C-alpha positions in Angstrom: 26.4 53.6 5.7 28.4 50.7 6.6 26.6 49.4 9.5 23.7 48.9 7.4 25.1 46.5 5.7 25.5 44.5 8.4 22.2 45.3 10.4 20.7 44.4 7.3 22.0 41.1 7.0 21.5 40.1 10.6 17.7 41.1 9.6 17.9 38.8 6.6 19.1 36.1 8.4 16.0 36.8 11.1 13.4 36.6 8.3 12.8 40.2 9.5 13.9 42.4 5.9 11.4 43.9 4.7 10.7 43.1 0.5 9.0 45.7 -1.3 8.5 45.0 -5.5 7.0 47.9 -7.8 7.4 47.6 -11.3 10.4 49.5 -12.6 12.3 50.2 -15.9 15.6 48.6 -15.2 17.3 50.3 -17.4 16.5 53.9 -16.2 17.1 52.8 -13.1 20.7 51.6 -14.0 21.5 54.7 -16.2 20.7 56.9 -13.6 23.1 55.2 -11.1 25.8 55.0 -13.7 26.2 59.0 -13.7 27.9 58.4 -10.0 29.8 55.5 -11.1 30.8 57.0 -14.1 32.3 59.7 -11.9 34.5 57.6 -9.5 35.9 55.5 -12.4 37.2 58.6 -14.3 38.8 59.9 -11.3 41.0 56.0 -11.2 41.3 56.5 -15.2 39.1 53.3 -15.7 37.3 52.9 -19.3 33.5 52.4 -17.3 31.0 51.3 -20.2 27.0 50.1 -19.9 25.5 48.0 -22.8 22.2 47.3 -23.1 20.7 44.1 -25.3 19.4 46.4 -28.9 16.0 46.3 -30.6 14.3 44.4 -27.2 10.9 45.1 -25.5 11.5 47.1 -22.1 13.3 46.4 -19.2 10.1 46.3 -17.0 10.3 43.9 -13.6 8.9 44.0 -10.5 12.0 44.4 -7.7 12.3 46.0 -4.5 14.2 48.9 -5.6 16.4 49.7 -2.4 17.1 46.3 -2.6 18.3 46.4 -6.1 20.3 49.7 -5.8 22.4 47.7 -2.9 23.1 44.6 -5.8 24.1 47.1 -8.2 26.2 49.3 -6.2 28.1 46.7 -4.0 28.8 44.7 -7.8 30.0 48.1 -8.5 32.1 49.5 -6.3 33.7 46.0 -5.8 35.2 46.6 -9.6 36.1 49.5 -9.0 38.1 48.4 -6.3 40.0 46.2 -7.4 40.4 47.4 -11.6 43.6 49.0 -11.7 44.7 52.5 -13.4 43.5 52.0 -17.4 41.7 49.3 -16.5 38.1 48.8 -17.8 34.7 48.1 -16.2 31.8 46.4 -18.1 28.5 46.8 -17.2 25.5 45.0 -19.5 21.8 44.7 -19.3 20.2 41.8 -21.5 16.7 39.9 -21.2 17.3 36.5 -19.9 15.2 33.1 -18.9 16.9 31.3 -16.2 15.2 27.3 -15.1 11.9 28.6 -16.9 11.4 31.6 -15.5 11.9 35.1 -17.8 13.8 37.8 -16.4 16.5 40.4 -17.2 20.6 39.4 -16.5 23.0 42.3 -14.9 26.8 41.5 -16.1 29.7 43.4 -14.5 32.9 42.8 -15.6 36.5 43.7 -14.7 39.7 43.8 -16.0 42.8 43.1 -13.4 43.4 41.2 -10.1 42.0 37.4 -10.3 39.9 36.2 -7.8 40.9 32.3 -7.2 39.3 29.1 -7.2 39.1 29.1 -3.9 37.9 32.5 -3.1 35.0 31.7 -5.6 34.0 29.5 -3.6 33.3 31.8 -0.6 33.1 34.6 -2.2 29.5 34.9 -1.1 29.9 34.4 2.5 29.7 36.7 5.0 32.2 38.8 6.5 34.5 36.8 3.8 37.3 39.2 2.1 39.2 38.7 -1.2 42.1 40.1 -0.4 43.4 41.6 3.3 45.1 44.1 2.1 42.0 46.2 1.1 40.0 47.6 3.4 36.3 46.8 3.7 33.9 44.7 5.9 33.3 41.7 3.6 29.8 42.3 4.0 28.9 43.6 0.3 29.0 40.3 -1.8 27.2 38.7 0.7 24.3 41.0 0.8 24.3 41.1 -2.7 23.5 37.1 -2.1 21.2 37.7 0.3 18.8 40.3 -1.8 19.6 38.2 -4.9 17.9 35.2 -3.0 14.7 37.4 -1.8 13.7 38.2 -5.5 13.8 34.7 -6.7 17.2 35.3 -8.8 20.3 33.7 -8.8 24.3 35.3 -8.5 27.3 33.9 -10.0 31.0 34.4 -10.4 33.8 33.5 -12.7 37.8 34.7 -12.7 40.2 33.7 -16.2 43.6 35.0 -16.7 43.1 37.4 -19.5 39.4 37.8 -19.2 39.0 39.4 -16.2 35.9 38.8 -13.4 32.8 39.0 -14.5 29.3 38.5 -12.2 26.3 37.8 -13.1 22.5 38.2 -11.3 19.9 36.8 -13.0 16.7 38.5 -11.4 13.1 37.5 -12.6 10.4 39.9 -14.5 7.5 39.3 -11.4 7.9 37.9 -8.0 5.6 35.6 -6.4 4.7 36.8 -3.1 3.6 34.1 -1.3 5.6 34.5 1.9 6.9 37.5 1.5 4.2 39.7 2.5 4.7 38.5 6.5 8.6 40.3 6.5 8.7 43.2 8.3 8.5 46.1 6.6 12.2 47.5 5.5 13.0 51.0 6.6 16.3 51.0 4.5 17.2 54.4 2.8 19.1 55.2 -0.2 22.0 53.6 -0.6 23.9 56.2 -2.8 26.8 57.5 -0.3 27.2 53.8 0.9 28.4 52.6 -2.0 30.7 56.3 -2.4 32.0 55.3 1.0 33.2 51.8 0.0 34.9 53.2 -3.6 37.0 55.8 -2.3 37.9 54.4 1.7 36.0 52.1 4.5 37.8 52.1 7.6 38.6 49.1 8.8 38.8 50.8 12.8 35.2 51.6 11.8 34.0 48.7 10.9 35.6 46.2 13.5 34.3 48.6 16.6 31.0 48.6 15.0 30.3 45.1 16.2 32.0 46.0 19.6 29.9 49.2 20.2 26.4 48.3 18.6 25.9 46.2 21.6 22.2 46.1 20.7 21.0 47.7 17.7 17.1 48.8 17.0 16.5 50.7 14.2 13.2 51.9 15.8 15.5 54.0 18.5 17.4 57.1 18.0 21.1 56.9 18.2 23.5 58.6 20.6 27.3 58.5 20.4 29.0 58.2 24.3 32.5 59.9 24.2 33.8 59.1 27.5 37.5 58.1 28.5 36.2 56.3 32.2 35.1 52.6 31.4 32.9 52.9 34.6 31.0 56.1 33.1 30.4 54.6 30.1 28.7 51.8 31.7 27.0 54.0 33.5 25.9 55.7 30.8 24.8 52.7 28.9 22.4 51.3 31.9 20.6 54.6 31.9 20.2 55.1 27.7 20.2 51.4 26.4 16.7 50.7 27.0 15.9 53.5 24.7 18.4 54.7 22.5 20.7 53.0 20.4 24.2 53.7 21.6 28.0 54.1 20.3 30.8 54.1 22.4 33.7 56.0 22.0 36.7 55.7 24.0 38.3 59.0 23.3 37.6 62.5 20.8 39.6 61.5 18.4 37.4 57.9 18.1 34.1 59.9 19.0 35.1 62.9 15.8 35.7 59.5 13.7 32.4 57.6 14.6 30.3 60.6 14.5 31.0 61.0 11.1 30.9 57.8 10.0 27.3 56.8 12.2 25.9 60.4 12.4 24.3 59.9 15.2 21.0 61.4 16.2 22.9 63.1 19.4 26.5 62.8 21.2 27.1 63.2 24.9 30.4 63.9 25.9 33.1 64.0 28.8 34.9 67.4 28.7 38.0 65.7 30.7 40.1 63.5 28.3 43.4 63.0 27.3 44.4 64.2 23.8 41.0 65.9 22.4 39.1 67.2 24.8 35.4 67.5 24.9 35.6 71.2 24.1 37.5 70.4 21.5 35.6 67.6 20.4 32.5 69.6 20.2 33.9 72.1 18.3 35.2 70.1 15.8 32.0 68.1 15.5 29.9 71.2 15.1 32.1 73.0 12.6 31.9 69.9 10.0 29.2 70.3 7.4 28.2 66.7 7.5 27.8 67.0 11.7 27.0 70.5 12.4 23.5 69.9 13.1 24.0 67.2 16.0 23.2 68.3 19.1 26.1 67.8 21.8 25.9 67.5 25.7 28.9 68.5 27.4 29.8 66.2 30.9 32.6 67.5 33.4 33.4 67.5 36.8 33.7 71.5 37.0 30.7 73.6 37.8 32.5 76.9 37.3 30.7 79.1 34.9 34.3 79.8 32.4 33.8 76.3 31.3 30.6 76.2 30.6 30.9 79.6 28.6 33.8 77.8 26.6 31.2 74.7 26.0 28.3 76.8 25.0 31.0 78.7 22.6 32.2 75.6 21.1 29.1 74.5 20.0 27.5 72.6 22.6 23.3 72.2 23.1 23.8 71.7 26.9 25.8 71.2 29.4 25.8 68.8 32.7 27.8 68.8 36.1 29.2 65.9 37.5 27.9 64.0 39.6 24.4 64.5 37.7 20.9 63.0 38.0 20.1 60.3 35.9 16.3 61.4 35.6 18.1 65.2 34.7 20.3 63.3 31.8 17.5 61.3 30.3 14.9 64.4 30.5 17.7 66.8 29.0 18.0 63.9 26.2 14.7 64.0 25.4 14.4 67.8 25.2 16.8 67.8 22.8 15.7 64.7 20.3 12.4 66.3 20.5 13.5 69.5 19.3 15.2 68.0 16.6 12.4 65.7 15.7 10.1 68.5 15.2 12.8 71.0 13.3 12.7 67.6 10.6 9.1 67.4 11.4 9.0 71.1 9.8 11.9 71.0 7.2 9.9 68.0 5.7 6.2 68.8 5.7 6.6 72.0 4.2 8.3 74.3 2.2 12.6 74.4 3.1 12.7 77.2 5.4 15.1 78.5 7.9 13.8 77.7 11.4 15.0 79.6 14.1 16.1 76.4 15.9 18.8 75.9 12.8 22.4 76.4 14.2 24.3 79.2 11.5 26.1 76.6 9.4 23.0 74.1 9.2 21.1 77.9 8.4 23.3 78.7 5.7 23.6 75.4 3.9 19.5 75.2 4.4 19.7 78.4 2.1 21.8 77.9 -0.1 19.9 74.4 -1.1 16.9 76.1 -1.2 18.3 78.8 -3.4 19.9 76.0 -5.7 16.5 74.2 -6.1 14.5 77.6 -6.8 17.3 78.1 -9.4 17.6 74.9 -11.5 13.6 74.1 -10.8 12.9 73.7 -14.7 15.8 71.8 -15.1 14.9 68.1 -15.4 18.7 66.8 -15.7 19.4 68.5 -12.5 21.1 65.7 -10.4 21.9 65.1 -6.8 25.4 64.7 -8.2 25.1 68.2 -9.4 23.7 69.8 -6.8 26.2 68.5 -4.9 28.9 70.0 -7.1 27.7 73.9 -6.6 27.4 73.3 -3.1 31.2 72.0 -2.6 30.2 68.5 -1.1 30.3 64.9 -2.4 27.1 62.8 -2.6 28.0 61.1 0.4 28.1 64.1 2.6 25.4 66.1 0.6 23.1 62.4 1.6 24.2 62.7 4.8 23.4 66.5 5.5 19.9 65.9 3.6 19.0 63.3 5.1 19.7 64.0 9.2 18.1 67.4 8.8 15.5 66.5 6.8 13.8 62.7 7.0 14.7 62.9 3.1 17.2 61.3 0.3 18.6 64.7 -1.7 16.8 63.1 -4.3 13.5 62.9 -2.9 13.6 66.6 -1.3 14.1 68.1 -4.9 11.0 65.5 -6.0 8.8 66.7 -3.0 10.7 70.9 -4.0 9.0 70.5 -7.5 6.0 68.7 -6.3 5.4 72.0 -3.4 5.8 74.0 -6.8 3.5 72.8 -8.8 0.6 72.8 -6.2 1.1 76.1 -5.9 1.0 76.8 -9.7 -2.6 74.6 -9.8 -4.9 77.6 -9.7 -3.3 80.0 -13.2 -5.9 79.3 -15.6 -5.0 77.7 -18.6 -2.4 76.1 -17.4 -2.5 72.3 -18.4 -0.7 69.5 -16.4 1.8 69.4 -19.0 2.6 72.8 -19.1 3.0 72.5 -15.0 5.5 69.5 -14.9 7.5 70.5 -17.7 7.6 74.1 -15.2 8.7 72.8 -12.4 11.3 70.5 -13.9 9.9 66.9 -14.6 10.5 65.1 -17.7 7.4 64.0 -18.5 3.9 64.2 -17.4 2.6 60.8 -16.7 5.7 61.0 -14.5 4.9 63.9 -12.8 0.8 62.6 -12.3 1.9 59.5 -10.9 4.5 61.7 -8.1 1.8 64.2 -7.3 -0.9 61.6 -6.7 1.5 59.3 -4.2 2.5 62.8 -2.8 -1.1 64.1 -2.1 -3.7 61.7 -2.9 -5.0 63.1 -5.9 -4.2 63.4 -9.6 -3.0 67.0 -11.0 -6.2 67.0 -13.3 -8.3 66.6 -10.1 -6.6 69.2 -8.3 -6.8 71.8 -11.0 -10.7 70.6 -11.4 -11.2 71.8 -7.4 -8.9 74.8 -7.2 -10.1 76.3 -10.1 
């Protein structure tokens, strides 16, 4: 989500952003991510191509995979934004040497609007926007440079009439970890959904308000969205909850719905009586949307009539508190609802994907469909997150947010976990080799299967088979 872009940049500036390099095949990673942009470019009738230097040794390098994703997606999202219909985007990968250091070079070139020399000088500055007519925060390219710098690399841009615009990134093959180990561990998540948010449209209103509403952010705290039209009550709620939670504030129901879909908070507290969309309607809308249906909602009202409580619960509210309310009661209710959500997440992430009694009807149906789909396609090694989204009638963005909120896993991580769980069940069957099991559960490579299995369970498949048979 966009808020992560700004928060990551703040952590980078304060030397608090984690750096976790690992040896990966760069070409394979780019090929996987290209599927998403191939689809996006076809929507805009843009010719998208990926060129790799031929007849060379493999592109193996030590990189922070999540930050490389961010670099790649920010550059390609930017290219998609400024490439006109029937234009072209060319991405190329090659080996390179920069200042005597071996590494690889990524080029992203697009036809279309040019960047003036004045803009080129400032293009990597925080919040700098190339064109004010395009929605966006202006943080993406600044973050690209920050992440490239963390790798000890370099990034540049050129834009010429008749040639188009080209970004060039150089990253070294190996990392000098001196001075990096002291950085705090990063808790960033997969960023596929962020790329598509920016490709399709970033709402400037949310971008501007997030600086206003995120007064203090702590990634270790759970987030709560406050929807309340009375500024005094919002301030009171902030005073009660800000020490333990990250707070997002909305002044009305319409804005609250927008922020809920954008930030996907852990919990929502909403007033009932508000102009425009009231709390009942706000609750009903959020509980009917697949992206937000799982979020616990507490309704606040000055009316204590049973009829109102019934209306609130029928709309999907998880709790109902009458004004004036005790701060201790509110804090207790918040803690209980969040703890219940944690337990459900833990159950969903540590065990097989199953239907929990605490899950609402919409989420229950969603989990069942997801579970059935994984079982149906388990042996298909080509199954992608995009394929899952298409079958479930959701965009990649929506699928990511929903799965992440319910289970703490990104969809691709959950798919891998599901396959590993099934593989574990097959270990006791006689005469099944590691390769047989790997292919049966959808891994294209027995060696990669063995690596994933050991990472998850602390032992190799061969060791597990020897122990179980």
